[in-house]
N, C-alpha and C positions, 0 to 999 in steps of 0.2 A: 572507205570512200565513198559505198553507196546512198547511204545520206547524203553527202554532198552532192549527189548527183539529180536525185531524187528531187530536193531542195531547189536545186539550177531550174530544172524542168517546173518545176511549179512556180518559182518568180517569171521564168519566162512564158507558160502560160498565163498567167493575173496577167503578164504584160501587153499580151496581145489580147485578151478579151475586154471586151467594151461592155457598160454599163448599158441594162437595159432602162430605153426613153419608155414612160405611159404614154399613148398617147391619147391626146387631149382636144376634143374640138368644142367649140364656140358657135353658141347664135348671135350674132354679132348686132341683131336686132332687139334685144334682151340688154344688153352690156349700158347702163346708166352711166350719165355722165360724172358720177361721182366714182363708180368703179374705175372709169377709164380715168382723171385725172390721179386716181392713189396707187396709181398701179397694178388694183384687185383681178382685175384680169388674166391681162398679158401689158408688157411694155405700148403705153400711151401712141405712140409714132411709130411701133407696129400694127398698132388697129389704124391708125389714120393711114396708113399709104394702102391698107388694105380697102379702107375707103373707097379712098382716090383712086384705087384700080377699080371697084366696083361704078363706082358712079360715073366715071369716066369709060369704061365699056361699056353703061346703059346708054352714053351720047352718042357711041363711038368714035371716043375719041386716040387719037394713039401717040398725041403726043406728048411727051415730058417732058415736061419746065420744071426742072430743081426750084428754083425760087419761089413757083406760084406752091409748089408742094411746101416749102416750108411756112410761107405766110398763111396758108390754108389750114396748117399745125396749128400755128398761135394762134389763127382767129377761135381756131374750133377751141382751145383752151381757154380761150380768153369767153366764148360763149358759153361754154360747161360749168365755167367759176360761178355763173351767175342762174344757171338752171342745171340745180344737181342729179336733178332728179329724173330729167327727162333723158330720155334713148339718145345712147352718142350717132347712133344712124340717124334719127331724127337730127338731131344737133347738126351733124355732118350736110343734111338738105338742105336745113334757112341760110347755114354758112354760105352752103353754092350758090344761093340762090339772091343772096343782098347784093348789091349794085358795089363794085369796088372804088 
């Protein structure tokens, strides 16, 4: 019966262990529109959310408008489709400067 206890202990130990995740950092200023659109770096929505937070922080804007966030993401994707080699950081700046 000892082997069974050993197997149970091992299974319990494996169930408790969490997989290790590599820590990755990105320089958003270097991500191109092509990389943004094709999920080559991260989920485009995550990048767009970070960029929105960055620019709103620069402008000391603490208001969250979920519809504007979605609209910005859609406009950014459209702009990037026409400017694949442009850094997404610059594309975001240009999209935000456009009149609505």
